[in-house]
C-alpha positions, 0 to 999 in steps of 0.5 A: 356713366349714362347711357342715353336715349335718342328718342324720335319724334321732333328731333331733327335729322342731324340732331338725331344722328349725333346722339345714334353716334353717341350711344352707338360709340359706346356699345362699340367702345364697351363691346367691341365691332365684333360683339355690338348689336344694331338692335341694341343700339336702335333700342337704347336710340328708342328708334326701330333698327331700320332706321339706324340703316337708313342713316348709316346703311350698315352696321359697318357703316355706323360704326365708320360714322362713329370712327370717322368722328373719333379718328379726325378729332384725337389726330387734331387735337394730338398734332396741334399739342405737338410743342415743346419737348420732353415732359412738357410735350407729353403733358400737353399730348396727354391732355389734348387726348383727356380734353378731346375724349371727354364727351365721347369717352369711348373714341379711344377704344373705337380706333384701337377695336381688336375686334375689327375684321381684317381687310374690312374697309374699317379695319383699314380705316382705323388703321389710318387714324392709329398710323397718324397717331403713331407717326405723331408719337413717333416724331415726339419721341425721336426729339426728345431722344435727340434733345438728349443726345440719344439718335438710336433708331431702336430706342426711337422706336421702342420709346415709341411702342412704350408711349403709345401702350401707356397712354392706351392704359392710362385711357382705360384706366380712365374709363374704369374711374369715371368720376375723374374728369379729364383736368383731374386725370391730365394733373395726375399724370403731370404728378406722376411724370414728374415724380419719375422724373425726378427719381430718374434723375437722382439715380443718375446723380453719384452719391457723395 
């Protein structure tokens, strides 16, 4: 993955801020908030550390800007993808996530950063975006189960956790395989989901 530099001369403020956010998002996504360095981000951006603070006030402010950009785009994309049931809905949701984070691969990692200090504004903000995604997933899993005649609340809760863990694992796998684009990863998931669905159907059919 190319590590970009923003530069300083002749770059409009809005464009420069976007470039800084792209670099910061990668640093936060790869290293976690607690271990990322504003000095390293500034060095990669080709600007001074005080200039970063001039734009975003603090490390927390810089992270919040990355978090807002990632969270709003992901929640909107996933909400729009909530159509259909069963495998169609799962595929649409995965495709929306992949397409959204392809330009900014560390967006998911930022939302689920385990190093955020508890009680901080950025911890609460990240939790709010996660809750929105979890609620969308919960609604989807309930509808899938209801379509199959299952109204057990604990089953729905467990399936929601399984789904969220699966998505997180798939995104992490994708980050570790940068040669795969969003479309290829979606098709890979389609093949696997259909294989699992077919295997489950075969297991339910009695032998003759």
